[in-house]
PATI-898378 format. One record per residue (C-alpha): residue number from 1; residue in three letters; chain; x, y, z. Coordinates in steps of 0.25 Angstrom, whole numbers. Example, Ala and Ser with C-alpha at 12.3 -4.5 7.8 and 13.67 -1.06 7.14 Angstrom:
# PATI-898378
  drense  rolo  dofi      X      Y      Z
       1   ALA     A     49    -18     31
       2   SER     A     55     -4     29
//
This chain:
# PATI-898378
  drense  rolo  dofi      X      Y      Z
       1   MET     A    -42     26    -51
       2   PRO     A    -52     22    -40
       3   VAL     A    -45     15    -28
       4   PRO     A    -53      3    -22
       5   ASP     A    -60      2    -10
       6   SER     A    -48     -6     -4
       7   VAL     A    -34     -4     -9
       8   PRO     A    -29    -17    -14
       9   ARG     A    -17    -24     -9
      10   ARG     A     -7    -24    -21
      11   PRO     A      5    -33    -23
      12   ALA     A     18    -27    -15
      13   LEU     A     26    -28    -27
      14   ALA     A     17    -23    -37
      15   THR     A     15    -11    -28
      16   ALA     A     29     -8    -26
      17   VAL     A     32    -10    -41
      18   ILE     A     21      0    -45
      19   ALA     A     25     10    -35
      20   GLY     A     41      9    -40
      21   THR     A     36     10    -55
      22   VAL     A     28     22    -50
      23   ALA     A     40     29    -43
      24   LEU     A     48     26    -56
      25   ILE     A     37     33    -65
      26   GLU     A     36     43    -55
      27   SER     A     52     46    -55
      28   SER     A     50     53    -70
      29   GLY     A     39     62    -64
      30   PRO     A     27     61    -54
      31   LEU     A     15     55    -58
      32   ASP     A      0     61    -55
      33   ASP     A     -3     54    -43
      34   ARG     A    -13     63    -35
      35   ALA     A    -25     54    -36
      36   GLU     A    -16     41    -33
      37   LEU     A     -9     49    -21
      38   ARG     A    -23     52    -16
      39   LEU     A    -28     38    -17
      40   ALA     A    -16     31    -11
      41   HIS     A    -17     41      0
      42   ARG     A    -31     37      4
      43   ALA     A    -30     23      0
      44   GLN     A    -18     19      8
      45   PRO     A    -14     23     24
      46   THR     A      1     23     23
      47   ARG     A     10     31     15
      48   ALA     A     18     18      9
      49   ALA     A      4     13      5
      50   GLN     A      0     27     -1
      51   PHE     A     12     27     -9
      52   MET     A     11     13    -15
      53   GLU     A     -5     16    -17
      54   ARG     A     -1     28    -26
      55   ALA     A      9     21    -33
      56   TRP     A     -1      9    -37
      57   LEU     A    -12     20    -41
      58   LEU     A     -1     27    -50
      59   GLY     A      3     14    -55
      60   GLU     A    -11     10    -58
      61   ARG     A    -12     22    -66
      62   LEU     A      0     20    -74
      63   GLY     A     -3      5    -77
      64   LEU     A      8      0    -69
      65   PRO     A      1    -12    -62
      66   ALA     A     -2    -17    -77
      67   GLU     A     12    -16    -80
      68   LEU     A     18    -23    -68
      69   ALA     A      7    -34    -71
      70   ARG     A     13    -34    -85
      71   TRP     A     27    -36    -80
      72   ARG     A     23    -48    -70
      73   HIS     A     16    -55    -82
      74   VAL     A     28    -53    -93
      75   GLY     A     38    -57    -80
      76   LEU     A     30    -70    -78
      77   ILE     A     31    -73    -94
      78   VAL     A     46    -71    -93
      79   ILE     A     48    -80    -80
      80   LEU     A     40    -90    -86
      81   MET     A     48    -90    -99
      82   LEU     A     61    -90    -91
      83   ALA     A     57   -101    -83
      84   ALA     A     52   -109    -97
      85   LEU     A     66   -106   -103
      86   VAL     A     74   -111    -90
      87   ALA     A     65   -124    -89
      88   LEU     A     67   -127   -103
      89   SER     A     83   -124   -100
      90   ALA     A     82   -134    -88
      91   LEU     A     75   -145    -96
      92   GLY     A     87   -143   -107
      93   THR     A     97   -144    -96
      94   ALA     A     91   -156    -90
      95   ARG     A     90   -163   -102
      96   ALA     A    104   -160   -106
      97   VAL     A    108   -168    -94
      98   VAL     A     99   -179    -95
      99   GLY     A     97   -180   -110
     100   ASP     A     99   -192   -121
     101   ALA     A    114   -194   -116
     102   ARG     A    113   -203   -104
     103   SER     A    128   -199    -99
     104   ILE     A    127   -186    -90
     105   ASN     A    140   -178    -85
     106   ALA     A    135   -177    -71
     107   MET     A    144   -164    -69
     108   ALA     A    140   -158    -81
     109   ALA     A    125   -161    -78
     110   PHE     A    127   -153    -65
     111   ILE     A    133   -141    -70
     112   THR     A    122   -141    -81
     113   LEU     A    111   -142    -72
     114   LEU     A    116   -133    -62
     115   GLY     A    127   -124    -66
     116   LEU     A    118   -113    -73
     117   HIS     A    109   -113    -60
     118   LEU     A    120   -111    -49
     119   LEU     A    127   -101    -57
     120   THR     A    114    -92    -57
     121   LEU     A    111    -96    -43
     122   ALA     A    124    -91    -38
     123   LEU     A    122    -78    -46
     124   TRP     A    108    -76    -40
     125   LEU     A    114    -78    -25
     126   LEU     A    125    -68    -29
     127   GLY     A    114    -58    -33
     128   LEU     A    108    -58    -20
     129   LEU     A    122    -54    -13
     130   TRP     A    125    -46    -25
     131   PRO     A    113    -39    -31
     132   GLY     A    114    -39    -47
     133   ALA     A    126    -49    -47
     134   ALA     A    124    -57    -61
     135   ALA     A    109    -55    -58
     136   SER     A    107    -54    -74
     137   LEU     A    107    -69    -73
     138   SER     A     95    -71    -65
     139   LEU     A     83    -77    -71
     140   GLY     A     75    -67    -64
     141   ARG     A     82    -55    -69
     142   LEU     A     80    -61    -84
     143   ALA     A     66    -62    -81
     144   LEU     A     65    -48    -77
     145   TRP     A     73    -43    -90
     146   LEU     A     65    -52   -100
     147   THR     A     52    -46    -93
     148   ALA     A     57    -31    -95
     149   ARG     A     61    -34   -110
     150   LEU     A     48    -40   -114
     151   PRO     A     39    -30   -121
     152   LEU     A     26    -35   -117
     153   GLU     A     15    -23   -115
     154   ARG     A     25    -13   -109
     155   GLY     A     19     -2   -102
     156   PRO     A     23     12   -101
     157   HIS     A     29     10    -87
     158   SER     A     34     -6    -90
     159   PHE     A     48     -2    -86
     160   SER     A     45      5    -75
     161   VAL     A     39     -6    -68
     162   LEU     A     50    -14    -72
     163   ARG     A     60     -5    -66
     164   ALA     A     51     -3    -53
     165   VAL     A     52    -18    -51
     166   ASN     A     67    -18    -52
     167   ARG     A     68     -7    -43
     168   LEU     A     59    -13    -33
     169   LEU     A     67    -26    -33
     170   LYS     A     80    -20    -30
     171   ARG     A     75    -11    -20
     172   HIS     A     70    -22    -12
     173   LYS     A     80    -33    -16
     174   LEU     A     71    -41    -22
     175   LEU     A     78    -43    -37
     176   PRO     A     86    -56    -32
     177   TRP     A     73    -62    -26
     178   ALA     A     65    -58    -38
     179   PHE     A     74    -64    -48
     180   GLY     A     77    -76    -39
     181   VAL     A     62    -80    -39
     182   VAL     A     62    -81    -55
     183   SER     A     76    -87    -56
     184   HIS     A     75    -97    -46
     185   THR     A     61   -102    -48
     186   ILE     A     65   -104    -63
     187   TRP     A     78   -111    -59
     188   ALA     A     69   -121    -49
     189   LEU     A     60   -124    -61
     190   ALA     A     73   -127    -70
     191   PHE     A     78   -136    -60
     192   GLY     A     65   -143    -57
     193   LEU     A     64   -146    -72
     194   ILE     A     78   -150    -72
     195   LEU     A     76   -160    -60
     196   ALA     A     64   -166    -67
     197   VAL     A     71   -169    -80
     198   LEU     A     83   -175    -74
     199   ALA     A     75   -184    -64
     200   PHE     A     66   -188    -76
     201   GLY     A     80   -192    -84
     202   PHE     A     86   -199    -73
     203   ALA     A     73   -207    -70
     204   PHE     A     72   -212    -84
     205   HIS     A     86   -213    -91
     206   ALA     A     99   -217    -86
     207   TYR     A    110   -207    -87
     208   ARG     A    124   -209    -84
     209   LEU     A    129   -197    -76
     210   SER     A    145   -195    -75
     211   TRP     A    156   -185    -75
     212   GLU     A    168   -183    -84
     213   THR     A    181   -175    -82
     214   THR     A    194   -173    -88
     215   ILE     A    201   -164    -78
     216   LEU     A    192   -165    -65
     217   SER     A    195   -177    -54
     218   ALA     A    184   -187    -50
     219   ASP     A    186   -181    -36
     220   PHE     A    180   -168    -41
     221   PHE     A    167   -174    -47
     222   GLN     A    166   -183    -34
     223   ARG     A    166   -170    -25
     224   PHE     A    157   -162    -35
     225   VAL     A    146   -174    -35
     226   HIS     A    147   -175    -18
     227   LEU     A    147   -160    -17
     228   THR     A    135   -157    -26
     229   GLY     A    127   -170    -21
     230   SER     A    129   -166     -6
     231   PHE     A    116   -156     -5
     232   PRO     A    109   -166    -14
     233   SER     A    112   -178     -6
     234   MET     A    106   -171      6
     235   LEU     A     92   -170     -2
     236   GLY     A     94   -186     -5
     237   PHE     A    100   -185    -19
     238   ALA     A    110   -196    -22
     239   VAL     A    124   -192    -25
     240   PRO     A    134   -201    -32
     241   ASP     A    145   -206    -23
     242   ALA     A    161   -206    -26
     243   ALA     A    161   -219    -32
     244   ALA     A    149   -216    -42
     245   ILE     A    156   -203    -45
     246   GLN     A    169   -210    -49
     247   ARG     A    161   -220    -58
     248   ALA     A    154   -209    -64
     249   GLY     A    167   -203    -69
     250   ALA     A    172   -216    -74
     251   SER     A    171   -218    -89
     252   ASN     A    167   -231    -97
     253   LEU     A    161   -237    -84
     254   GLN     A    149   -245    -84
     255   THR     A    146   -241    -69
     256   LEU     A    142   -228    -75
     257   GLY     A    128   -234    -77
     258   GLU     A    125   -238    -64
     259   ALA     A    111   -234    -60
     260   ALA     A    114   -231    -45
     261   ALA     A    126   -222    -49
     262   GLN     A    119   -214    -59
     263   SER     A    107   -213    -51
     264   GLU     A    115   -205    -40
     265   TRP     A    121   -196    -51
     266   ALA     A    107   -193    -56
     267   TRP     A    103   -190    -42
     268   TRP     A    115   -181    -39
     269   LEU     A    112   -173    -52
     270   MET     A     97   -171    -49
     271   GLY     A    100   -168    -34
     272   CYS     A    110   -157    -38
     273   VAL     A    100   -151    -47
     274   PHE     A     90   -152    -35
     275   THR     A     98   -146    -25
     276   TYR     A    107   -137    -32
     277   GLY     A     97   -132    -42
     278   LEU     A     83   -133    -38
     279   LEU     A     83   -131    -23
     280   PRO     A     91   -118    -24
     281   ARG     A     82   -112    -34
     282   VAL     A     68   -116    -27
     283   PHE     A     74   -111    -14
     284   LEU     A     79    -98    -19
     285   ALA     A     66    -96    -27
     286   LEU     A     58    -96    -15
     287   LEU     A     68    -88     -7
     288   SER     A     67    -78    -18
     289   TYR     A     52    -78    -19
     290   ALA     A     52    -76     -3
     291   ARG     A     61    -65     -3
     292   TRP     A     54    -59    -15
     293   ARG     A     40    -59     -8
     294   ALA     A     48    -53      5
     295   GLY     A     53    -42     -4
     296   VAL     A     39    -39    -10
     297   ALA     A     32    -37      3
     298   ARG     A     41    -26      6
     299   MET     A     38    -18     -7
     300   GLY     A     26    -12     -2
     301   LYS     A     32      1      5
     302   PRO     A     38     12     -2
     303   ASP     A     53     17      1
     304   SER     A     49     30     10
     305   ALA     A     63     34      8
     306   ASP     A     61     36     -8
     307   PRO     A     60     50    -11
     308   TYR     A     48     46    -21
     309   VAL     A     41     39    -10
     310   ARG     A     42     51      0
     311   ALA     A     38     60    -11
     312   VAL     A     24     52    -13
     313   PHE     A     23     51      3
     314   ALA     A     23     66      3
     315   ARG     A     13     67     -6
     316   LEU     A      4     58      2
     317   ASP     A      7     65     14
     318   ALA     A      1     77      8
     319   LEU     A    -12     70      6
     320   ASP     A    -14     67     22
     321   PRO     A    -24     76     30
     322   PRO     A    -18     87     38
     323   VAL     A    -15     82     53
     324   VAL     A    -19     91     64
     325   THR     A     -8     93     74
     326   ASP     A    -15    103     83
     327   PRO     A    -21     95     96
     328   GLU     A    -30    106     98
     329   GLN     A    -36    105     84
     330   ARG     A    -45     94     79
     331   PRO     A    -46     90     65
     332   ILE     A    -58     95     57
     333   GLN     A    -60     81     50
     334   VAL     A    -60     67     56
     335   ALA     A    -49     59     48
     336   GLN     A    -56     50     38
     337   PRO     A    -54     35     38
     338   HIS     A    -45     30     26
     339   ARG     A    -54     28     15
     340   THR     A    -50     22      1
     341   PRO     A    -54     32    -11
     342   GLY     A    -68     29    -17
     343   ASP     A    -72     19     -5
     344   ALA     A    -83     28      1
     345   ALA     A    -90     31    -13
     346   VAL     A   -105     32    -11
     347   PRO     A   -112     23    -19
     348   GLY     A   -122     30    -29
     349   THR     A   -116     43    -29
     350   LEU     A   -110     51    -41
     351   ALA     A   -100     62    -42
     352   VAL     A    -98     71    -55
     353   ILE     A    -85     80    -58
     354   GLY     A    -83     88    -71
     355   PHE     A    -69     91    -72
     356   GLU     A    -62    101    -81
     357   LEU     A    -75    103    -89
     358   PRO     A    -76    115   -100
     359   PRO     A    -86    127    -95
     360   GLU     A    -94    122   -107
     361   VAL     A    -98    109   -100
     362   PRO     A   -110    112    -91
     363   TRP     A   -110    108    -77
     364   PRO     A   -117    100    -72
     365   LEU     A   -118     92    -84
     366   PRO     A   -133     92    -91
     367   PRO     A   -142     81    -86
     368   ILE     A   -145     69    -95
     369   SER     A   -154     57    -91
     370   GLY     A   -142     47    -88
     371   LEU     A   -128     45    -84
     372   PRO     A   -117     34    -88
     373   ASP     A   -118     21    -80
     374   GLY     A   -113     23    -66
     375   ALA     A   -116     37    -65
     376   GLU     A   -130     37    -57
     377   GLY     A   -129     41    -43
     378   GLU     A   -131     52    -33
     379   LEU     A   -123     65    -38
     380   VAL     A   -114     69    -26
     381   LEU     A   -104     79    -33
     382   VAL     A   -104     86    -45
     383   GLU     A    -92     95    -48
     384   ARG     A    -85    103    -59
     385   ILE     A    -70    106    -59
     386   ALA     A    -60    112    -67
     387   GLY     A    -49    103    -64
     388   SER     A    -41    112    -54
     389   ALA     A    -33    105    -41
     390   ALA     A    -42    112    -32
     391   GLU     A    -55    107    -39
     392   ARG     A    -50     92    -40
     393   GLN     A    -47     92    -26
     394   GLU     A    -61     98    -22
     395   VAL     A    -67     88    -31
     396   ILE     A    -60     76    -26
     397   LEU     A    -64     81    -11
     398   ALA     A    -78     82    -14
     399   LEU     A    -78     68    -21
     400   GLU     A    -72     62     -9
     401   GLN     A    -83     68      0
     402   ALA     A    -95     64    -10
     403   ARG     A    -89     51    -13
     404   PRO     A    -96     48    -26
     405   TRP     A    -97     34    -31
     406   SER     A    -96     38    -45
     407   LEU     A    -88     50    -50
     408   TRP     A    -91     56    -65
     409   VAL     A    -79     66    -70
     410   VAL     A    -85     74    -82
     411   CYS     A    -74     78    -91
     412   HIS     A    -74     87   -104
     413   ALA     A    -74     77   -115
     414   ALA     A    -67     86   -125
     415   SER     A    -56     89   -115
     416   SER     A    -43     81   -115
     417   PRO     A    -40     74   -102
     418   ASP     A    -27     77    -95
     419   ARG     A    -20     75    -83
     420   GLY     A    -29     84    -74
     421   THR     A    -40     75    -78
     422   ALA     A    -33     61    -75
     423   ARG     A    -29     68    -62
     424   PHE     A    -43     71    -58
     425   LEU     A    -49     58    -62
     426   ARG     A    -39     50    -55
     427   GLU     A    -41     59    -42
     428   VAL     A    -56     57    -42
     429   ALA     A    -58     44    -47
     430   PRO     A    -54     37    -34
     431   VAL     A    -65     45    -26
     432   ALA     A    -76     37    -33
     433   ARG     A    -80     23    -36
     434   GLN     A    -82     26    -51
     435   CYS     A    -77     37    -59
     436   HIS     A    -83     41    -73
     437   LEU     A    -78     51    -83
     438   LEU     A    -88     58    -91
     439   LEU     A    -85     66   -104
     440   VAL     A    -94     78   -108
     441   ALA     A    -94     87   -119
     442   GLU     A    -94    103   -119
     443   GLU     A   -110    102   -119
     444   GLY     A   -110     94   -107
     445   GLY     A   -114     80   -113
     446   ALA     A   -104     69   -111
     447   ALA     A    -96     65   -123
     448   PRO     A   -100     53   -131
     449   ALA     A    -92     41   -129
     450   GLU     A    -88     40   -144
     451   THR     A    -81     53   -145
     452   GLU     A    -66     56   -145
     453   SER     A    -66     63   -132
     454   THR     A    -72     51   -126
     455   ARG     A    -62     41   -131
     456   ARG     A    -50     51   -128
     457   TRP     A    -54     51   -114
     458   ALA     A    -56     37   -112
     459   ASP     A    -42     35   -118
     460   TRP     A    -36     45   -108
     461   LEU     A    -43     38    -96
     462   ALA     A    -36     24   -101
     463   ALA     A    -22     31   -103
     464   GLU     A    -23     37    -89
     465   ARG     A    -28     25    -83
     466   LEU     A    -41     30    -77
     467   ASP     A    -47     17    -81
     468   ALA     A    -57     18    -68
     469   ILE     A    -62     30    -73
     470   LYS     A    -75     27    -83
     471   LEU     A    -77     36    -95
     472   ALA     A    -93     38    -96
     473   PRO     A    -96     31   -109
     474   GLU     A   -109     37   -111
     475   SER     A   -114     51   -115
     476   SER     A   -120     57   -103
     477   GLU     A   -121     68    -94
     478   LEU     A   -124     70    -79
     479   ASP     A   -137     72    -74
     480   GLN     A   -138     86    -68
     481   SER     A   -150     81    -59
     482   HIS     A   -139     74    -50
     483   ALA     A   -132     87    -49
//
């Protein structure tokens, strides 16, 4: 798992989600993170940044960035599907208002076009003051629910990623704003389509808008029209006067077809849809997005009060060099400047490490004329270790001093790779720019690529996500003249 020369700036949300997912996975047992812990300690200057770097490196090993990308793609598909359904519903609603029947009940049209919208808007505003209140009716929560239940290439940690996202948004109080971006944007699209259909229908067809009642008085409708038309009138929309409202409620009168009166009714209806439907949704969508962006920007720092975070910090503290507190004593070594692992590798150099080789395998390996591609170079280190913790640490220190450009780890082909092998490869791979794995037989020759042992090791490297380590594809042995 080599670390690049400069640690890239990653999206704050993705980094926080990966860190939260790793914490959830480690709640059932700690992961083997010694290599990642050391890399993070060297690559970042602060404890918070080292904590996030460690989590990201572990997440890459577990395939979490790919899982998060899959969630984003599925979520986008779900949101587009919901937007299409709402758009079709909006078109149907608008066509129901301005359909083939040229007589429209103005009050019923107002309720049809704005009733559900005003109800869901009130519930969303209530959710801001009382989190969880009727939140299941939000289009954003519906999108999240559908995303979680679409069985599209789920990985082993798929639901851990989803739980981490939900926990992260709750802790930062971003759930209403995240759902708001989705819901308000879809509603704004719906009202844009409704206004387009209404404007087209009223522009090219003659409609008669009226009101009817059995138990209500004409004064009620007059107050209703004037009240609802007060804000649209400030934006320049026409509103029917008292006489026009009285005429619209009368029956069997030819004045119902008067063009001027009907135009005022049409503009009143479109003004209400624009003022009470489109404008609030556009404003709240922009507000939700602004609050969302501000909240995401705060996600880059872990909570130092969390016991899990404190435990990781303590392990990072243990990697710091000892500090000399006696003023009469001088430090033996001058502190080295901050360096990213692998960035000081010397071009053209080569190191060979034999790891857990049986006694029957000769060392150094018998010479032959050629090496696989990429193995040429000045041999700066040749070492054989049995795999103990002390030997591994000594080899890592020697590699850091030798700074090889290419590293070849020689393993026994017939042996079964285990966690110790994976741990050692993760520890030494970042030291060099290139890391290769060479399999040898007991007599010292490299194992042929067609053997079952080679295929087994290749499958193991893929399963352990050690894709950066290249398995030597050709049958070869190291040239003893380099030793």
